C-alpha positions, 0 to 999 in steps of 0.5 A: 462896791458896784450896783452890780454887787448889790443886785440880788441873784434873779430867783431860780426857775420853777420846778415842777412845772413841766410834771403838773402840766403832765398830771393834768394832762392825763387826768384830761385824756382819761376823762376824755378815754372813759368818757368816748369808750362809755359802757366799754370800759367794763369790757376792758376791765372784764378782758384785763382781769383775764390776761395772761401775759407772755413774750410776743405773738411773733407770728401774729405780728407778723400777719399784720398789715404792712402799715401797721408794721412800719408804725410800730417799729418806727414808734419802737425805734424812736422811743429807743432813741428818745429814751437815750436822747432824753438821758445824754447831754444836750447840743452835742454831735451826738444829739443834734444827728440822734434828734434828726433821725428819732425826727425821721422815725416820729414822722413817719410813727406819724404820718404812717397812723394817717392810713390806720384807719381799721380799728374804727372801720375806715375813719379816722377816731379821735386817736388820730388828734396825737397825729395831727398835734405831732405833724405841727408841733414836730416841725415847730421843736425843729424849727426853734432849734435852727433859732437857738430857742432853746427852751422852747425846744426842749418843752416841744420835743419833752411833750412829744415824748412823754406825752405823745409815746406815754399817752398813746403807749396807753393807748395801744394797750387797751385789749382788742388793740393789736398791742394788747394782743401780741402780750396778753391775747 
């Protein structure tokens, strides 16, 4: 009998680490939002209680500044394509080509936020921290894929997709914001 056959198999990697990290991150973001918004939470709760969902107001959509329209359209396209990329088999030609399209869409989405300052009277807000994070992690994730560091690439891209889009989608639907007004205002 050889030594290789007597060596016990390596333990399987722990599962659920991503979900625990994601849940913790969402909790931290919720606390930061609550602290940053202070008394505005009562106003938001009141507006949410009076919400009447409806189909998107396309007339209001066409009246938005071009940079917000670009941001909205590229974010929605990246969200849809990202969902497809999470579902398909990785490493194939489709994954690589669609991945580059997704990177371009996310780059434009994040880059456009640098010019969206109307919510904070002409200056950046804490939400722009997500922009910085995205513009740092996205090229690193591409670099890791090119170096065949699959685990790092996967974690970064999943973090961008689930963390970045999930958190920002929640923020986008805060009463008084553009997405809220398109569907509830």
